[in-house]
C-alpha positions in Angstrom: -0.1 0.0 0.1 2.9 2.4 0.9 4.6 1.7 -2.4 1.4 2.4 -4.4 1.0 5.7 -2.8 4.6 6.6 -3.4 4.3 5.6 -7.0 1.1 7.7 -7.3 2.8 10.8 -5.8 6.0 10.2 -8.2 3.7 9.7 -11.2 1.7 13.0 -10.1 5.0 14.9 -9.9 6.3 13.6 -13.2 3.2 14.7 -15.1 3.0 18.1 -13.3 6.6 18.7 -14.2 6.1 18.0 -17.7 3.2 20.6 -18.3 4.0 22.8 -21.1 4.3 26.4 -20.5 1.5 28.5 -22.4 2.6 30.3 -25.3 1.4 34.1 -24.7 0.8 34.5 -28.5 -0.9 31.2 -29.4 -4.5 31.3 -30.7 -7.0 28.6 -30.3 -10.9 28.3 -30.4 -11.0 28.7 -26.6 -7.9 30.8 -25.5 -5.4 33.4 -26.8 -2.4 33.1 -24.8 -3.5 33.2 -21.1 -6.9 34.7 -22.0 -9.6 32.1 -22.1 -13.3 32.2 -23.1 -14.2 32.0 -19.5 -11.7 35.1 -18.5 -13.6 37.9 -16.8 -12.9 41.7 -17.4 -11.6 41.8 -13.8 -9.1 39.2 -14.6 -7.3 41.1 -17.4 -4.9 43.1 -15.1 -3.5 39.8 -14.0 -3.6 38.1 -17.5 -1.8 41.0 -19.0 0.4 42.0 -15.9 3.2 42.7 -18.2 1.1 44.9 -20.3 -1.0 48.1 -20.4 -4.7 48.0 -20.6 -6.7 50.9 -22.1 -10.5 51.2 -21.7 -12.7 53.2 -24.0 -16.2 53.8 -22.2 -18.6 55.2 -24.8 -21.0 57.5 -23.0 -23.3 57.9 -25.9 -26.5 56.1 -24.9 -27.7 56.2 -28.6 -24.8 54.2 -30.1 -25.2 50.9 -28.2 -21.7 50.1 -28.8 -19.7 48.1 -26.2 -16.8 49.2 -24.2 -13.6 48.3 -25.8 -10.5 47.4 -24.0 -7.0 47.8 -25.9 -4.0 45.9 -24.7 -0.5 47.6 -25.3 3.0 46.4 -24.8 4.7 48.5 -22.2 6.7 49.9 -25.2 3.3 51.2 -26.6 2.6 48.7 -29.3 -1.0 47.7 -29.5 -1.5 43.8 -29.2 -5.3 43.2 -29.2 -8.7 44.9 -28.7 -11.2 43.2 -26.5 -14.9 43.6 -26.4 -16.7 42.4 -23.2 -20.1 40.7 -23.5 -21.6 43.4 -21.0 -20.8 46.9 -20.7 -19.4 48.3 -17.4 -19.4 44.9 -15.8 -16.3 43.5 -14.1 -17.6 40.1 -14.0 -18.4 40.1 -17.7 -16.5 37.7 -20.1 -14.8 38.7 -23.4 -17.2 38.4 -26.4 -14.7 39.0 -29.0 -10.9 39.9 -29.6 -9.5 41.7 -32.4 -5.9 40.5 -33.2 -3.5 43.3 -34.3 0.0 42.1 -33.4 1.3 39.6 -35.9 3.1 37.5 -33.1 -0.3 36.2 -32.5 -0.8 33.0 -34.4 -3.1 29.9 -34.7 -1.7 26.3 -34.4 -1.7 26.4 -38.3 0.5 29.6 -38.2 -2.3 32.0 -39.4 -1.5 35.7 -38.3 -2.4 39.2 -39.3 0.5 38.7 -42.1 -1.4 35.8 -43.6 -3.0 35.7 -47.0 -6.3 34.3 -48.2 -4.5 31.4 -49.7 -2.9 30.6 -46.2 -6.3 30.8 -44.6 -8.3 28.8 -47.2 -5.4 26.3 -47.1 -5.4 25.9 -43.2 -9.2 26.1 -42.6 -12.5 25.4 -44.3 -14.2 28.9 -45.1 -17.6 28.7 -43.9 -19.0 31.9 -45.1 -17.9 35.2 -46.9 -19.7 38.5 -46.0 -19.6 41.4 -48.4 -19.3 44.8 -46.7 -18.8 48.3 -48.0 -15.0 48.5 -47.8 -14.1 44.9 -47.0 -15.0 41.2 -47.2 -15.1 39.1 -44.0 -14.1 35.6 -44.5 -15.6 33.4 -41.7 -13.9 30.2 -40.2 -16.3 28.3 -38.1 -13.8 25.8 -36.9 -11.7 28.6 -35.3 -14.7 30.9 -34.5 -12.8 33.5 -36.5 -13.5 36.5 -39.0 -10.7 37.5 -41.2 -11.0 41.1 -42.7 -9.9 41.7 -46.2 -9.9 45.0 -47.7 -11.8 45.3 -50.9 -8.7 47.0 -52.4 -7.4 43.4 -52.6 -10.0 42.2 -54.8 -10.5 42.7 -58.6 -11.8 46.2 -59.5 -15.2 44.7 -60.8 -16.0 43.2 -57.3 -15.3 46.2 -55.2 -18.5 48.3 -55.5 -21.5 45.8 -55.8 -22.4 45.1 -52.2 -25.1 42.8 -53.4 -22.7 40.6 -55.2 -22.2 37.2 -53.4 -18.4 36.7 -53.0 -17.2 33.3 -53.4 -13.8 31.9 -52.3 -12.8 31.8 -56.1 -13.3 35.5 -56.3 -10.7 36.4 -53.7 -7.1 36.4 -54.9 -4.7 34.1 -53.3 -2.2 37.0 -52.4 -5.2 38.9 -50.7 -3.7 40.1 -47.4 -5.6 39.8 -43.9 -6.1 43.4 -42.5 -7.0 42.1 -39.2 -9.1 39.2 -37.7 -11.4 38.5 -34.8 -11.8 35.6 -32.6 -15.6 35.5 -31.4 -16.6 33.8 -28.1 -20.2 35.1 -27.9 -21.5 31.8 -28.9 -19.8 30.0 -26.1 -20.8 32.4 -23.3 -24.6 32.5 -23.7 
């Protein structure tokens, strides 16, 4: 009995010492670095202890927009823009994250420096939305939306918002402007 207990303790220590340290720039469906889909606004100062947080509170009652929380490195470089699910609520979870810094990457090496070909080769495109100045390439597998400026599209596709944009319409070399990870579907 004593030997089995010591074996269990040794096994536990072995597994806990093998635990991989979290990459602060890794993006997955449920986390971005140390930020997870269950992180609350009040946790951000701890999660981003080495960075600066800047909060924009919109006082305009008519706009209905949410508070945005920008994360900056101490040197001033903007990393992320977070949108909480509820405004002015420190217990609110994060609803969406705008990825700005190119060091953030998915397990398939997609970053803000990626092209449409990179995205479509790594993930299945689930939907493309045609907006005024951009197209949004949605990837359900990652809960991500990649924004591509319409300037990256052929001229005949830039101005018709009623046109259904297909994957074949977007050039392989079209660059990602920025992208979002959405956690709102997880936090209902």
